[in-house]
C-alpha positions as CSV (number, residue, x, y, z in Angstrom):
1,M,37.3,47.4,25.3
2,R,38.9,50.1,23.1
3,V,42.0,49.5,21.0
4,L,44.1,51.7,18.7
5,G,46.3,51.0,15.7
6,F,49.0,53.7,15.8
7,G,51.2,54.2,12.7
8,D,51.4,52.6,9.3
9,N,48.9,52.1,6.5
10,I,49.6,51.0,3.0
11,V,48.1,49.8,-0.3
12,D,49.0,46.2,-1.1
13,R,49.0,45.8,-4.9
14,F,48.9,42.2,-6.1
15,V,50.4,42.4,-9.5
16,D,49.5,38.8,-10.4
17,R,45.8,39.5,-9.7
18,G,45.6,43.0,-10.9
19,V,44.0,43.9,-7.6
20,E,45.0,46.2,-4.7
21,Y,43.8,46.1,-1.1
22,P,44.1,48.3,2.0
23,G,46.5,47.2,4.6
24,G,49.4,47.9,7.0
25,N,50.2,46.3,10.4
26,C,48.4,48.9,12.5
27,V,45.4,49.2,10.2
28,N,45.0,45.4,10.1
29,F,45.2,45.2,13.8
30,A,42.5,47.8,14.3
31,V,40.2,46.2,11.7
32,Y,40.6,42.7,13.0
33,A,40.0,43.8,16.6
34,R,36.8,45.5,15.5
35,R,35.6,42.3,13.9
36,L,36.3,40.6,17.1
37,G,34.1,42.9,19.0
38,A,36.4,45.7,20.3
39,E,35.8,49.4,19.7
40,S,38.6,50.3,17.4
41,A,40.3,53.3,16.0
42,Y,43.3,54.1,13.8
43,L,45.7,57.0,14.1
44,G,48.1,57.7,11.3
45,V,49.0,59.8,8.2
46,F,47.5,59.4,4.7
47,G,48.9,60.7,1.5
48,D,46.9,63.2,-0.5
49,D,46.8,60.9,-3.5
50,D,44.2,58.4,-4.7
51,A,45.8,55.6,-2.7
52,G,45.5,57.5,0.6
53,T,41.8,58.3,-0.1
54,F,41.2,54.6,-1.0
55,V,42.8,53.2,2.2
56,R,41.0,55.7,4.5
57,S,37.6,55.0,3.0
58,C,38.1,51.2,3.4
59,I,39.2,51.6,7.1
60,E,36.1,53.6,7.8
61,A,33.9,51.2,5.9
62,A,35.3,48.4,8.2
63,G,33.9,50.3,11.2
64,V,37.2,51.8,12.5
65,D,37.4,55.4,13.5
66,T,39.9,57.6,11.7
67,A,38.7,61.0,13.0
68,L,42.1,62.2,14.2
69,C,44.2,61.0,11.3
70,Q,46.0,63.6,9.1
71,V,46.3,63.9,5.3
72,R,49.7,65.3,4.2
73,P,51.1,66.2,0.8
74,G,52.8,63.3,-0.9
75,P,52.3,59.7,-1.8
76,N,50.6,57.1,0.4
77,G,52.5,54.0,1.2
78,L,52.3,51.3,-1.5
79,T,53.8,47.9,-2.0
80,E,53.7,45.5,-5.0
81,I,53.3,41.8,-4.2
82,E,52.9,38.5,-6.1
83,T,51.4,35.3,-4.7
84,V,53.5,32.1,-5.0
85,Q,51.7,28.9,-3.9
86,G,49.5,30.8,-1.4
87,D,52.4,32.8,0.1
88,R,53.1,36.4,-0.6
89,R,56.3,37.7,-2.1
90,F,57.1,41.3,-1.8
91,M,58.5,42.8,-5.0
92,R,58.7,46.6,-4.6
93,W,57.9,49.2,-1.9
94,N,57.8,52.9,-2.2
95,G,59.4,53.4,1.3
96,G,56.1,54.0,3.0
97,G,55.3,57.4,1.6
98,V,54.3,60.1,4.0
99,T,53.7,57.5,6.7
100,V,57.5,57.3,7.1
101,S,58.7,60.6,5.7
102,D,56.3,62.7,7.8
103,P,54.9,60.3,10.4
104,V,52.1,60.7,12.9
105,R,53.1,62.3,16.2
106,L,51.2,62.4,19.5
107,Q,49.7,65.7,20.5
108,G,49.3,65.1,24.2
109,L,47.9,61.9,25.8
110,D,44.3,62.8,26.3
111,Y,43.2,60.8,23.2
112,I,45.5,57.8,24.1
113,H,44.1,57.6,27.6
114,A,40.7,56.5,26.1
115,F,42.2,53.2,25.0
116,D,43.0,49.9,26.7
117,H,45.6,48.9,24.1
118,V,47.7,50.5,21.4
119,H,49.5,48.7,18.6
120,S,52.3,49.9,16.4
121,S,55.1,48.5,14.3
122,V,58.6,49.0,12.9
123,Y,57.1,50.4,9.7
124,S,55.4,53.3,11.5
125,A,58.4,55.6,12.4
126,V,57.0,56.2,15.9
127,E,59.8,54.9,18.1
128,S,60.2,58.4,19.6
129,E,56.6,58.3,20.7
130,L,56.7,55.0,22.5
131,P,58.0,56.4,25.9
132,A,55.0,58.8,26.0
133,L,52.6,56.0,25.2
134,R,54.1,54.1,28.1
135,K,52.9,56.9,30.4
136,S,49.3,56.2,29.5
137,K,47.1,53.4,30.9
138,A,47.1,51.6,27.6
139,L,49.1,48.5,27.1
140,V,51.4,48.7,24.1
141,S,52.2,46.0,21.5
142,F,54.8,46.3,18.8
143,D,55.4,44.3,15.7
144,F,59.2,43.8,15.1
145,S,58.7,42.0,11.7
146,T,61.6,40.1,10.2
147,E,64.3,42.5,9.1
148,A,67.7,42.2,10.8
149,G,67.9,46.0,11.3
150,Y,65.0,45.8,13.7
151,R,66.6,42.9,15.7
152,T,69.8,44.6,16.8
153,D,70.5,45.0,20.5
154,E,70.7,48.8,20.0
155,Y,67.2,48.9,18.4
156,L,65.7,46.6,21.1
157,A,67.2,48.6,23.9
158,Q,65.5,51.7,22.4
159,V,62.0,50.1,21.9
160,C,61.5,47.2,24.2
161,P,61.3,49.1,27.5
162,S,58.1,50.8,26.2
163,V,56.5,47.6,25.0
164,D,54.1,45.3,26.9
165,L,53.9,42.8,24.1
166,A,56.5,42.2,21.4
167,L,55.5,40.4,18.3
168,V,58.4,38.6,16.7
169,S,58.3,36.6,13.5
170,C,60.4,33.4,14.0
171,S,59.2,31.3,11.2
172,G,61.9,28.8,10.0
173,M,64.1,29.2,13.1
174,P,65.4,26.2,15.0
175,Q,63.6,25.8,18.4
176,H,66.7,26.7,20.5
177,H,67.1,29.9,18.4
178,V,63.5,30.9,18.9
179,W,63.8,30.5,22.7
180,S,67.0,32.5,22.7
181,E,65.5,35.3,20.6
182,L,62.4,35.6,22.9
183,R,64.6,35.7,25.9
184,R,66.7,38.4,24.3
185,F,63.6,40.6,23.7
186,F,62.5,40.0,27.2
187,G,65.9,40.9,28.5
188,H,65.8,44.3,26.8
189,G,62.6,45.1,28.7
190,A,59.5,43.7,26.7
191,G,56.8,42.5,29.0
192,L,55.6,39.5,27.0
193,V,57.3,38.2,23.8
194,L,55.2,36.4,21.3
195,G,57.0,34.5,18.5
196,T,54.9,33.5,15.4
197,L,56.2,30.3,13.7
198,G,54.0,30.1,10.6
199,E,52.7,26.6,10.1
200,D,54.4,25.5,13.4
201,G,52.2,27.7,15.5
202,A,53.4,30.2,18.0
203,V,55.3,30.4,21.3
204,L,55.1,33.0,24.0
205,F,57.7,33.8,26.8
206,D,56.6,35.7,29.9
207,G,60.0,35.8,31.6
208,E,59.5,32.5,33.4
209,S,57.7,30.0,31.2
210,F,57.3,29.3,27.5
211,Y,53.7,28.7,26.1
212,H,53.3,26.9,22.8
213,S,50.2,26.6,20.6
214,N,49.9,24.7,17.3
215,A,48.6,26.3,14.1
216,V,45.0,25.5,13.1
217,P,44.5,23.9,9.6
218,V,42.9,26.2,7.1
219,T,39.4,25.0,6.2
220,G,38.2,26.3,2.9
221,T,40.3,27.7,0.0
222,L,43.7,29.1,0.9
223,V,43.9,32.5,-0.8
224,D,47.1,33.9,0.7
225,T,48.8,34.6,4.0
226,M,48.5,38.3,4.0
227,G,47.6,39.6,7.4
228,C,47.8,36.3,9.2
229,G,50.3,37.5,11.8
230,D,48.3,40.6,12.4
231,A,45.1,38.5,12.8
232,Y,46.9,36.3,15.3
233,L,48.0,39.3,17.3
234,A,44.6,41.0,17.3
235,A,42.8,37.9,18.5
236,F,45.4,37.2,21.1
237,V,45.2,40.8,22.5
238,V,41.4,40.9,22.5
239,S,41.2,37.5,24.3
240,M,43.9,38.6,26.9
241,L,42.1,41.9,27.6
242,T,38.8,40.0,28.0
243,S,40.7,37.8,30.6
244,G,41.6,40.9,32.6
245,W,45.1,41.6,31.2
246,R,46.4,45.0,32.4
247,R,50.0,46.2,33.0
248,S,49.6,45.3,36.7
249,V,47.6,42.2,36.1
250,R,48.8,39.3,34.0
251,P,46.3,36.5,33.3
252,A,47.1,33.0,34.4
253,G,48.7,30.4,32.1
254,S,45.3,28.9,31.3
255,A,44.2,32.3,29.9
256,I,47.4,32.7,27.9
257,H,46.9,29.2,26.4
258,G,43.3,30.0,25.6
259,A,44.2,33.3,24.0
260,M,46.8,31.5,21.8
261,K,44.3,28.9,20.7
262,H,41.7,31.5,19.9
263,A,44.3,33.5,17.9
264,A,45.3,30.4,15.9
265,R,41.8,29.8,14.8
266,F,41.3,33.4,13.8
267,A,44.6,33.4,11.9
268,A,43.6,30.3,10.0
269,Q,40.3,32.0,8.9
270,Q,42.3,35.0,7.7
271,C,44.1,32.7,5.1
272,T,40.8,32.4,3.2
273,V,40.4,36.2,2.9
274,E,41.7,38.2,-0.1
275,G,44.2,40.8,0.9
276,A,44.4,41.8,4.5
277,F,40.7,42.4,5.0
278,G,39.0,42.5,1.6
279,F,37.9,45.7,-0.1
280,G,40.0,44.9,-3.2
281,R,39.7,47.0,-6.3
282,N,41.0,46.5,-9.8
283,V,44.3,48.3,-10.4
284,V,44.1,51.2,-12.8
285,P,46.9,50.8,-15.4
286,Q,49.7,53.3,-14.5
287,A,53.4,53.5,-14.1
288,S,54.9,51.6,-11.2
289,T,55.4,53.7,-8.1
């Protein structure tokens, strides 16, 4: 199978460790899918600064193709983070750099047609490209993250009709609110809606039934939760594709349950990894971006 991360990349700088790592929803998805055995690529924009060079080199070292990515004048995306009791706390963000100010655009669909699945996110500024993606054979997943601005009915009406799998962070919500939210996303046109619940596991709605899976306890040293949601999604997608998931073919409930259990195990392993997928480097002292 071939999968593509389409959109954001970023440098995650942990100020409490003095170390920075490559990351971004779409990058993480591509790297994790590659580690799970898929042929993987990333399509996005890098800044022409040191951060952009760093991220791209790490993605390529992880075995993910970046051949059609572009480098544009300006800063790469960068966020500053601290770790509190194993959980990440975002402190500052530079707005995503050129990823957001001058985002990637599709130049025809020939390249996209080579993939079985494409993943993007609210941080990628590619909403205008989603209808074109929908015309390809590739399934499309989209991470809606947590911000209220990406949960409005107006935004969902724009994005959901082009999405085969919506990833929605629902950690801390009461159960009835989770079910209501997943139904709302489905009602706006998403094919499947997957809600992640943190330590309470995950729940998926397919328009008829809800499927729940528990979280898997972390074995080993808990480092941080960076990338755990992306890891869950990548493992779920790879398992579903292996089970024959296509736009016209939805795997049986047993395959969905199996994919969720596989994803939970992979996400638990991710909690023992520094940063999103390693490749950390010491931060060079400089003014905050």
